[in-house]
SELUMKOL-629009 format. One record per residue (C-alpha): residue number from 0; residue in one letter; x, y, z. Coordinates in steps of 0.02 Angstrom, whole numbers. Each point is the difference from the previous one (the first is absolute). Layout:
! SELUMKOL-629009
(r NUM 'A' (X Y Z))
...
This chain:
! SELUMKOL-629009
(r 0 'M' (-716 2327 5142))
(r 1 'A' (46 -126 -104))
(r 2 'D' (177 -50 -20))
(r 3 'V' (121 51 -133))
(r 4 'V' (185 -54 -17))
(r 5 'L' (154 97 -110))
(r 6 'A' (44 -145 -108))
(r 7 'I' (183 14 -76))
(r 8 'D' (65 -123 -139))
(r 9 'I' (161 20 -49))
(r 10 'G' (66 -61 -163))
(r 11 'G' (152 21 -108))
(r 12 'T' (-92 91 -117))
(r 13 'K' (-132 92 85))
(r 14 'L' (-52 57 181))
(r 15 'A' (-178 -8 26))
(r 16 'L' (-104 53 133))
(r 17 'G' (-188 12 74))
(r 18 'L' (-106 21 110))
(r 19 'V' (-101 -151 38))
(r 20 'D' (-165 -56 121))
(r 21 'A' (-22 -165 61))
(r 22 'A' (-137 -56 -120))
(r 23 'G' (137 48 -166))
(r 24 'T' (-42 148 -65))
(r 25 'I' (126 136 -44))
(r 26 'L' (-46 157 55))
(r 27 'A' (148 93 -75))
(r 28 'R' (199 -58 -77))
(r 29 'D' (128 67 -69))
(r 30 'E' (153 -70 -111))
(r 31 'I' (182 48 -48))
(r 32 'P' (146 -66 -86))
(r 33 'T' (113 -90 137))
(r 34 'H' (153 47 -129))
(r 35 'A' (79 -136 82))
(r 36 'A' (174 72 -41))
(r 37 'E' (-3 132 146))
(r 38 'G' (38 -106 133))
(r 39 'P' (-108 -12 171))
(r 40 'G' (8 174 53))
(r 41 'R' (-80 81 -138))
(r 42 'I' (-127 -118 -25))
(r 43 'L' (-64 13 176))
(r 44 'A' (-11 166 -9))
(r 45 'R' (-108 22 -127))
(r 46 'L' (-93 -163 41))
(r 47 'L' (-49 100 175))
(r 48 'D' (-14 158 -42))
(r 49 'T' (-140 -65 -142))
(r 50 'A' (-53 -115 160))
(r 51 'R' (-16 180 106))
(r 52 'T' (-110 75 -126))
(r 53 'M' (-111 -130 -7))
(r 54 'L' (-44 0 159))
(r 55 'E' (-25 185 6))
(r 56 'R' (-93 11 -112))
(r 57 'A' (-122 -149 75))
(r 58 'G' (-6 133 157))
(r 59 'P' (-69 -64 156))
(r 60 'A' (-157 -81 -90))
(r 61 'L' (75 -162 -35))
(r 62 'A' (76 -65 168))
(r 63 'V' (167 -77 -83))
(r 64 'R' (61 -139 130))
(r 65 'R' (146 -67 -73))
(r 66 'A' (121 -53 -149))
(r 67 'G' (6 -159 -104))
(r 68 'I' (180 -14 -91))
(r 69 'A' (13 -135 -147))
(r 70 'C' (164 -15 -66))
(r 71 'A' (113 -110 -104))
(r 72 'G' (119 -113 98))
(r 73 'P' (122 -51 77))
(r 74 'L' (-56 82 167))
(r 75 'D' (-55 -29 162))
(r 76 'R' (-161 37 53))
(r 77 'Q' (26 -2 179))
(r 78 'A' (138 139 5))
(r 79 'G' (-75 91 -109))
(r 80 'L' (144 23 -107))
(r 81 'I' (-3 -45 -177))
(r 82 'L' (177 -106 -34))
(r 83 'N' (54 17 -193))
(r 84 'P' (-114 -20 -136))
(r 85 'P' (58 -35 -170))
(r 86 'N' (-99 130 -80))
(r 87 'L' (26 150 113))
(r 88 'P' (203 29 29))
(r 89 'G' (70 50 157))
(r 90 'W' (-173 -41 86))
(r 91 'T' (130 -85 129))
(r 92 'R' (-68 -42 196))
(r 93 'I' (-104 144 -56))
(r 94 'A' (-104 56 182))
(r 95 'L' (-172 21 -118))
(r 96 'V' (-111 -31 148))
(r 97 'E' (71 122 123))
(r 98 'Q' (25 130 -137))
(r 99 'V' (-196 7 -67))
(r 100 'Q' (-45 -20 182))
(r 101 'Q' (113 143 54))
(r 102 'A' (-51 107 -122))
(r 103 'L' (-178 -42 -38))
(r 104 'G' (-55 -16 204))
(r 105 'L' (-87 -175 -35))
(r 106 'P' (57 -158 52))
(r 107 'A' (51 -96 -176))
(r 108 'V' (19 -191 -38))
(r 109 'L' (96 -72 -147))
(r 110 'D' (-14 -163 -86))
(r 111 'N' (70 -58 -187))
(r 112 'D' (-98 58 -144))
(r 113 'A' (-40 -183 -20))
(r 114 'N' (-95 -14 150))
(r 115 'A' (-79 158 3))
(r 116 'A' (-76 -37 -190))
(r 117 'A' (-66 -195 84))
(r 118 'L' (-78 78 178))
(r 119 'G' (-67 142 -167))
(r 120 'E' (-83 -124 -85))
(r 121 'L' (-34 -91 132))
(r 122 'Q' (-100 157 86))
(r 123 'Y' (-87 66 -141))
(r 124 'G' (61 -91 -186))
(r 125 'A' (-14 -168 -68))
(r 126 'G' (32 -99 178))
(r 127 'R' (-149 75 85))
(r 128 'G' (-109 -124 85))
(r 129 'A' (172 -110 11))
(r 130 'R' (80 -63 182))
(r 131 'S' (122 -71 -114))
(r 132 'L' (100 50 -143))
(r 133 'V' (158 26 -110))
(r 134 'Y' (77 142 -78))
(r 135 'L' (120 29 -158))
(r 136 'T' (15 128 -79))
(r 137 'V' (136 -11 -178))
(r 138 'S' (55 134 -56))
(r 139 'T' (192 35 -7))
(r 140 'G' (35 -115 126))
(r 141 'I' (-121 -114 91))
(r 142 'G' (-76 25 168))
(r 143 'G' (-118 -65 108))
(r 144 'G' (-80 -17 170))
(r 145 'I' (-88 -110 89))
(r 146 'I' (-170 24 118))
(r 147 'L' (-57 -118 124))
(r 148 'E' (-156 -30 92))
(r 149 'G' (-24 193 -16))
(r 150 'R' (164 65 34))
(r 151 'L' (157 27 -96))
(r 152 'W' (144 -147 28))
(r 153 'H' (169 82 0))
(r 154 'G' (107 -159 73))
(r 155 'L' (154 7 63))
(r 156 'G' (128 127 -33))
(r 157 'D' (-185 99 -89))
(r 158 'S' (70 -124 -161))
(r 159 'A' (-160 -66 -45))
(r 160 'G' (-81 5 -153))
(r 161 'E' (160 8 -135))
(r 162 'I' (-82 -110 -118))
(r 163 'G' (99 91 -122))
(r 164 'H' (142 -94 57))
(r 165 'M' (-66 -176 31))
(r 166 'T' (100 -124 -147))
(r 167 'I' (-81 -26 -139))
(r 168 'D' (138 -76 -107))
(r 169 'P' (182 -62 91))
(r 170 'D' (104 44 -151))
(r 171 'G' (-102 130 -45))
(r 172 'P' (58 178 -47))
(r 173 'P' (101 114 156))
(r 174 'C' (-133 94 104))
(r 175 'G' (54 173 83))
(r 176 'C' (-24 -90 149))
(r 177 'G' (146 -109 -24))
(r 178 'N' (-99 -166 -39))
(r 179 'R' (-33 -63 -171))
(r 180 'G' (-166 -47 -70))
(r 181 'C' (-111 80 122))
(r 182 'L' (-162 67 -46))
(r 183 'E' (30 174 -20))
(r 184 'A' (155 -44 -144))
(r 185 'L' (-115 -94 -83))
(r 186 'A' (-171 117 -10))
(r 187 'S' (21 150 48))
(r 188 'G' (-23 139 -148))
(r 189 'P' (187 19 -4))
(r 190 'A' (35 -192 -25))
(r 191 'I' (-137 -14 -124))
(r 192 'A' (95 137 -113))
(r 193 'R' (165 -75 67))
(r 194 'R' (-80 -180 -79))
(r 195 'A' (-40 81 -162))
(r 196 'R' (145 85 -24))
(r 197 'E' (82 -173 18))
(r 198 'A' (-101 -118 -117))
(r 199 'L' (37 126 -128))
(r 200 'Q' (165 -33 -12))
(r 201 'G' (-36 -170 -80))
(r 202 'G' (-45 94 -139))
(r 203 'R' (-214 -47 -6))
(r 204 'P' (-106 112 -98))
(r 205 'S' (-75 116 127))
(r 206 'R' (-90 167 -25))
(r 207 'L' (82 31 188))
(r 208 'R' (160 37 -136))
(r 209 'D' (-106 156 -48))
(r 210 'L' (1 80 148))
(r 211 'A' (145 84 54))
(r 212 'E' (6 -83 200))
(r 213 'A' (-155 -104 29))
(r 214 'T' (-100 12 168))
(r 215 'A' (-104 -131 84))
(r 216 'A' (-140 75 -51))
(r 217 'D' (81 -12 -184))
(r 218 'V' (-7 -182 36))
(r 219 'V' (-168 -7 31))
(r 220 'R' (-63 102 -109))
(r 221 'L' (74 -96 -151))
(r 222 'A' (-50 -189 76))
(r 223 'R' (-158 66 1))
(r 224 'E' (22 32 -189))
(r 225 'G' (78 -183 -48))
(r 226 'D' (180 39 7))
(r 227 'A' (75 -154 34))
(r 228 'L' (184 56 96))
(r 229 'A' (-109 111 86))
(r 230 'S' (-133 -113 54))
(r 231 'E' (125 -141 77))
(r 232 'V' (91 133 106))
(r 233 'W' (-178 68 64))
(r 234 'A' (-45 -207 29))
(r 235 'G' (187 -7 111))
(r 236 'A' (-47 152 98))
(r 237 'V' (-210 -53 56))
(r 238 'Q' (91 -186 25))
(r 239 'A' (132 73 116))
(r 240 'L' (-125 119 70))
(r 241 'A' (-148 -151 37))
(r 242 'L' (157 -129 74))
(r 243 'G' (8 141 126))
(r 244 'V' (-199 14 28))
(r 245 'G' (-11 -175 16))
(r 246 'A' (135 -13 121))
(r 247 'A' (-96 135 125))
(r 248 'I' (-176 -63 -9))
(r 249 'T' (100 -159 46))
(r 250 'I' (87 55 139))
(r 251 'L' (-139 115 73))
(r 252 'A' (-161 -29 -61))
(r 253 'P' (-62 167 -23))
(r 254 'E' (-193 45 -39))
(r 255 'R' (86 103 -150))
(r 256 'V' (161 31 -87))
(r 257 'I' (-7 192 -82))
(r 258 'I' (155 56 -135))
(r 259 'G' (20 175 -22))
(r 260 'G' (121 104 -78))
(r 261 'G' (41 62 -192))
(r 262 'V' (10 -195 -35))
(r 263 'A' (-175 -15 51))
(r 264 'Q' (-60 105 -129))
(r 265 'A' (4 -146 -132))
(r 266 'G' (-160 -49 71))
(r 267 'D' (-99 -160 -61))
(r 268 'A' (201 -29 -109))
(r 269 'L' (65 -25 170))
(r 270 'F' (-148 -31 112))
(r 271 'E' (-56 -145 -105))
(r 272 'P' (134 -95 -7))
(r 273 'V' (92 14 146))
(r 274 'R' (-192 -77 86))
(r 275 'R' (3 -160 -137))
(r 276 'E' (175 -39 53))
(r 277 'V' (-22 32 186))
(r 278 'R' (-147 -114 -5))
(r 279 'R' (96 -129 -85))
(r 280 'R' (145 5 129))
(r 281 'V' (-91 17 184))
(r 282 'K' (-51 -158 34))
(r 283 'L' (-23 17 186))
(r 284 'V' (-87 142 45))
(r 285 'A' (-168 39 -90))
(r 286 'V' (56 122 -102))
(r 287 'E' (-147 29 -97))
(r 288 'S' (-89 59 146))
(r 289 'V' (173 129 2))
(r 290 'P' (-61 179 -119))
(r 291 'I' (165 59 -97))
(r 292 'L' (-29 166 -19))
(r 293 'P' (57 150 -87))
(r 294 'A' (11 157 131))
(r 295 'A' (-120 105 7))
(r 296 'L' (74 172 68))
(r 297 'G' (99 47 -144))
(r 298 'R' (73 181 23))
(r 299 'D' (-56 40 205))
(r 300 'V' (78 -170 47))
(r 301 'G' (174 104 65))
(r 302 'I' (-131 120 95))
(r 303 'L' (-125 -114 64))
(r 304 'G' (118 -140 37))
(r 305 'A' (100 122 119))
(r 306 'A' (-176 62 71))
(r 307 'A' (-8 -186 64))
(r 308 'L' (141 -30 71))
(r 309 'A' (-33 181 99))
(r 310 'L' (-191 -43 35))
(r 311 'E' (42 -186 51))
(r 312 'S' (144 55 145))
(r 313 'D' (-151 98 85))
(r 314 'K' (-117 -148 39))
């Protein structure tokens, strides 16, 4: 009988669950809103009810072996604790793995969502066939995951992969982590929108002024249409991202770099200038042999990443 795992992806907006086989086929799925303000008790009750229903519908025909859980950090992977994610208020030292195991009768494994996404892309997406890669998700924040020799690299205190918090500009804007000039503070979606607002204060003409509240997607769209101010803001974000990617390549010399998240939906407007800038700056690694690729799993990345965690832990 084929290996099947329960995949659980916990985010501030939605809870996604799926039954996934070792080939990465999603056999069943469900998605419910998180309603983060409700707090951990009510959210976990709804999550576990949804998981029970999914397992009951699968019945004995699918031998579900274990559960994989992807959740925003910070978390303690080995203790199975969610510590205090900013997008999940009240989730302070929540013993998530223990609760899932007791409620569902399945062994469970936990990791942060960026690490899970990296493993999912390795197994089922743009990283297939590689032994090493760096994954970045560029969205509300910037997270990362590192694969070395086919395995996730967690580092000291599970803190490896925080690419969004490398310093790009020491005198740059403050970051939520307490530092200044982090990649996340320069190239995440909210950072791009903030830089657009700041640029407008100079009084320069721009179609961004016609928008009640410009988003990163608006900046990309208007940059493509030739708006000079939007183009400058976008170019600054892209350069910051290229510096971060270039540093990761120089340090790790991975076989691939994969970029996902909402900002990556800009497509060639993001990837082409990032590739050019990385080729220009990286000198000590054969950078032409390191493709910089868009993530391939799209909306399924949470479920497939969580499934990859469960399947990997069973080896």
